[in-house]
C-alpha positions in Angstrom: 0.0 0.0 0.0 1.2 3.5 -0.8 0.6 6.2 1.8 0.0 9.8 1.3 1.0 12.2 4.1 -0.2 15.8 4.1 -0.9 18.8 6.4 -4.2 18.5 8.1 -6.7 21.4 7.4 -10.0 20.0 8.7 -10.6 20.1 12.5 -13.7 18.0 12.4 -12.0 15.1 10.5 -8.9 15.4 12.7 -10.8 15.2 16.0 -13.0 12.4 14.7 -9.9 10.3 13.9 -8.1 11.1 17.2 -11.0 10.4 19.5 -11.7 7.1 17.7 -8.6 5.8 19.4 -9.1 4.8 23.1 -5.4 5.6 24.0 -5.6 9.2 22.8 -6.2 12.3 24.9 -6.1 16.1 24.6 -2.3 16.1 23.8 -3.2 15.3 20.2 -6.4 17.4 20.0 -6.8 20.1 17.5 -7.5 22.7 20.2 -4.2 22.0 22.1 -2.3 23.1 19.0 -4.6 26.1 18.5 -3.5 27.1 22.0 0.2 26.9 20.9 -0.6 28.9 17.8 -2.3 31.6 20.0 1.1 32.0 21.7 2.9 32.6 18.4 4.4 29.1 18.0 4.6 27.1 14.7 2.6 24.0 14.7 2.8 20.8 12.6 -0.4 18.8 12.0 0.0 15.8 9.6 -2.4 13.1 8.5 -1.6 9.8 6.8 -4.0 8.6 4.1 -4.4 5.2 2.5 -5.1 4.6 -1.2 -8.8 5.4 -0.6 -8.0 8.7 1.1 -9.0 7.4 4.5 -7.1 8.8 7.5 -5.1 5.9 9.1 -2.7 8.0 11.1 -2.0 11.4 12.5 0.4 13.4 14.6 0.7 17.0 15.8 3.6 18.8 17.3 4.9 22.2 18.2 8.2 23.9 17.3 9.9 24.8 20.6 12.5 27.6 20.5 15.7 27.8 22.6 19.0 29.6 22.3 20.7 26.3 21.7 18.4 25.5 18.8 14.8 24.5 17.9 13.2 21.2 18.3 9.8 19.6 17.3 7.9 18.2 20.3 5.3 15.6 19.6 3.5 14.7 22.9 0.9 11.9 23.0 1.5 11.0 19.4 1.7 9.8 16.7 -1.7 8.1 16.7 -1.2 5.1 14.4 -1.4 1.3 14.3 2.0 0.4 15.8 1.9 -3.1 14.5 2.0 -1.9 10.9 5.8 -1.6 10.4 5.5 0.0 7.0 3.1 2.7 8.3 5.3 3.4 11.3 8.4 3.8 9.1 6.5 6.2 6.7 5.3 8.3 9.6 8.7 8.6 11.2 10.3 9.4 7.8 7.8 12.2 7.6 8.5 13.3 11.2 12.2 13.6 10.2 11.4 15.6 7.1 9.2 18.0 9.2 12.0 18.5 11.7 14.5 19.2 9.0 12.0 21.6 7.3 11.9 23.7 10.4 15.7 23.5 11.0 15.3 21.6 14.2 18.2 20.1 16.2 16.1 17.1 17.1 12.5 15.8 17.3 11.2 14.6 20.7 8.4 12.1 20.6 6.4 10.6 23.6 3.7 8.3 22.2 0.5 7.0 23.8 2.2 3.6 23.7 2.5 1.4 26.9 6.1 0.9 28.0 7.4 -2.6 27.1 10.6 -4.2 25.9 8.9 -4.3 22.5 8.2 -0.6 22.4 11.7 0.3 23.5 13.1 -2.0 20.8 10.8 -0.4 18.2 12.1 3.1 19.0 15.7 1.9 19.0 15.2 0.3 15.6 13.8 3.6 14.3 17.1 5.2 15.3 15.7 7.2 18.3 17.6 7.7 21.6 16.0 8.0 25.0 15.5 11.7 25.8 17.3 13.3 28.8 14.1 15.1 29.8 10.5 14.0 29.9 7.9 15.3 27.4 4.5 15.5 29.2 3.4 12.7 31.6 5.2 9.4 31.2 3.8 7.7 34.3 0.1 8.3 35.1 -2.6 7.3 37.6 -5.8 6.2 35.8 -9.3 5.6 37.2 -11.8 3.5 35.3 -15.1 5.5 35.1 -17.0 2.4 34.3 -16.9 2.1 38.1 -19.5 4.0 40.1 -18.5 6.7 42.6 -19.3 4.2 45.4 -17.0 1.5 43.8 -14.2 4.1 43.4 -14.5 5.2 47.0 -14.5 1.5 48.2 -11.2 1.0 46.4 -9.7 4.3 47.7 -7.6 4.4 50.8 -9.0 5.1 54.3 -7.1 8.4 54.3 -8.8 9.5 51.1 -12.2 8.7 52.5 -11.3 10.5 55.8 -10.4 13.6 53.8 -13.8 13.6 52.1 -15.5 13.4 55.5 -13.4 16.2 56.8 -14.2 18.4 53.8 -17.9 17.7 54.2 -17.8 18.9 57.8 -16.2 22.1 56.7 -19.3 22.9 54.5 -17.2 23.3 51.3 -19.2 23.9 48.2 -18.0 23.2 44.6 -18.6 25.8 41.8 -17.7 25.4 38.1 -16.6 27.9 35.5 -15.8 27.8 31.7 -14.9 31.5 31.6 -11.2 32.2 30.8 -11.4 35.3 33.0 -11.6 33.1 36.0 -8.1 31.8 35.4 -6.8 35.0 37.0 -7.6 33.8 40.5 -6.4 30.3 39.6 -3.1 31.8 38.6 -2.8 33.8 41.9 -3.3 30.6 43.9 -0.9 28.8 41.7 1.8 31.3 42.7 1.2 30.5 46.4 1.2 26.7 45.6 4.5 27.0 43.6 6.1 28.9 46.5 5.1 26.2 49.0 6.2 23.3 46.9 9.1 24.9 45.1 8.2 24.6 41.4 8.0 27.0 38.5 4.6 28.5 37.9 3.1 28.9 34.5 2.4 32.4 33.4 -1.2 33.9 33.5 -1.1 34.3 29.7 -0.1 30.6 29.2 -2.9 29.4 31.4 -5.6 31.8 30.1 -4.9 31.0 26.5 -4.8 27.3 27.1 -8.1 27.4 28.9 -9.7 29.6 26.3 -8.7 27.3 23.4 -10.4 24.3 25.1 -13.4 26.4 26.4 -14.4 27.3 22.8 -15.5 23.7 22.2 -16.7 22.9 25.7 -13.7 20.7 26.5 -12.6 22.2 29.8 -14.0 23.2 33.2 -12.5 25.0 36.2 -13.7 23.3 39.4 -13.6 25.7 42.4 -13.8 24.6 46.1 -15.1 27.4 48.4 -15.8 27.9 52.0 -18.1 30.9 52.2 -16.6 33.4 49.8 -13.0 32.1 50.1 -11.5 30.0 47.4 -9.7 27.0 48.8 -8.7 25.0 45.8 -9.2 24.8 42.0 -8.8 22.1 39.4 -8.3 22.6 35.6 -9.9 19.6 34.0 -9.9 18.8 30.2 -12.5 16.6 28.6 -11.5 15.1 25.3 -12.4 11.9 23.6 -12.2 8.9 26.0 -10.4 10.8 28.8 -10.9 13.5 31.4 -7.5 14.8 32.4 -6.6 16.5 35.7 -4.3 18.9 34.0 -3.5 21.4 36.8 -4.5 21.8 40.4 -3.9 24.6 43.0 -4.7 24.9 46.6 -4.3 27.5 49.4 -2.9 26.6 52.7 -6.4 26.6 54.2 -7.6 24.5 51.3 -4.9 21.9 52.0 -5.7 21.8 55.7 -9.4 21.3 55.0 -8.8 18.6 52.4 -10.9 20.3 49.8 -9.1 18.8 46.7 -10.9 15.3 46.8 -14.3 17.0 46.4 -13.1 18.6 43.2 -12.2 15.3 41.7 -15.4 13.6 42.7 -17.3 16.5 40.9 -15.2 16.2 37.8 -15.6 12.4 37.6 -19.3 12.8 37.8 -19.3 15.2 34.9 -17.0 13.0 32.9 -19.4 10.1 33.3 -22.3 12.3 32.1 -20.2 13.1 29.0 -19.8 9.3 28.4 -16.1 9.4 29.2 -14.6 6.2 30.5 -11.2 7.2 31.8 -10.1 9.7 34.4 -6.4 10.6 34.2 -5.0 11.9 37.4 -1.9 12.9 35.4 1.7 12.4 36.5 2.9 10.2 39.4 6.4 9.0 40.3 7.7 5.7 41.4 7.2 4.5 45.0 11.0 4.4 45.4 11.5 8.0 44.2 11.1 9.6 47.7 13.4 12.5 46.8 11.3 13.5 43.8 9.6 16.8 44.4 6.2 15.3 43.3 6.4 12.3 45.5 3.9 13.7 48.0 1.4 14.6 45.2 1.9 11.1 43.8 0.9 9.5 47.1 -2.2 11.6 47.2 -3.2 10.4 43.7 -2.5 6.8 44.7 -4.9 7.2 47.5 -7.7 7.2 44.9 -6.9 3.5 44.2 -5.8 4.3 40.7 -4.3 2.0 38.1 -0.7 2.9 37.2 0.1 3.3 33.5 3.6 3.7 32.2 4.0 5.1 28.7 7.0 4.6 26.5 9.2 7.5 27.6 10.2 10.4 25.4 12.7 9.6 22.7 14.7 11.9 20.5 15.3 11.7 16.8 18.6 13.6 16.4 19.0 15.8 13.4 22.1 17.9 14.4 24.4 15.9 16.7 26.9 18.6 17.8 24.0 20.9 18.9 22.1 18.1 20.3 24.9 17.1 22.7 24.8 20.6 24.1 21.1 20.3 24.7 21.5 16.8 26.3 24.1 18.1 28.7 22.0 21.1 29.8 18.8 19.1 30.2 20.5 16.3 32.1 21.9 18.9 34.6 18.6 20.6 34.9 16.8 17.4 35.6 19.2 16.6 38.5 18.9 20.1 39.9 15.1 20.1 39.8 14.8 16.5 41.3 12.5 15.4 38.5 
C-alpha cells in the first residue's frame, strides 16, 4: 500500500480520527495546538491517508525555541497502528522531514504507547535515543469511570475517605466555570502553591490562552472549592475523547488543611461520566522508590484514589544535528538533576 501524508486542514476530521482511538487524549487534540498557535508558536499537524484517502494515522507537534536551537515536540503521538511496520516507518520518515523543514536540532516524541521491551526495541530500531528530559506525563494514575462513585470510594484508601468526610464537615461547596477570565484567581493561587512546593509557575497568559482554546468547544471546566466566599482549591480539567484529564490543580494553605481537593475530583468524575467518558487521568505520578522526587507527596495523594498505574514509553529523540544536540543533552541532564524530576 502507498501512503499519502499531508498537512491537516479540517478540524472535524482530525478530532473524529483522534477520538476514535481509546489511548488518545487532549495532547493530540486540534485545540491543544490552536493554543500553541495563539502564543505565536509554529505547529505541525500531519495526516496519513491510505489509497482510498481514508485517514489511518495522524500526529501533531509544536516547534519549541531555545537559544541552543529549535526542536519539534510531539506529545501523545503519533496516533497510528504500531503493529504496521510499513506505516510506522512512513510516519517517522515524515516526522524527520518536518523536523528538517523547520531546521530543528532534534524531534522529541512521547507516544500513547505502553512501556514494554517491545516498544523500546521499536524506538531503538527507528534510530531514536531515550531523551534526557521527559515530554509530558510518562507515568500516570488512571481511574476507570465504568466504576461507580461508590465503587471508586470503596477502592480508595482510608485516608482518602477520611479527607472527604473532613471536607464535608467544613461545609465546602463546589462551583464550576468555563470563563477564561476566572483563570486570574487560579493563577494567583498557583503562585502560592508554587512557592510552598518549590516549582516554576506557569504564566497567567499561558494558562488563560490554554483554557480559552479548550473552552471554545466545551472541552474544559474549572472546578472551584469554596468555604463561604473564600476560594480554597481549584482544578483545571480537560475533557477530550475517551479521557478526562486532571491537567492542573492549585490549593491555598487553608484548602490543604481542610482537604478540599478530593471534592473537586469527585465532581469532575461525575461530569465525565455524564459526557460518556470512560477514563479519568490523574496525570503524573512518580515511582514508590522516588522519595526525593519533588512530586512524591502529590503522587501519594493520587495513589490514595486507588488508581491503576500506567507507564507510557518515555520520550525519545530523533537527532538531526548531533553537535548541537549534545549541548542540549548536557544542559537538560543537569537541569533534571537540579530540579529533582
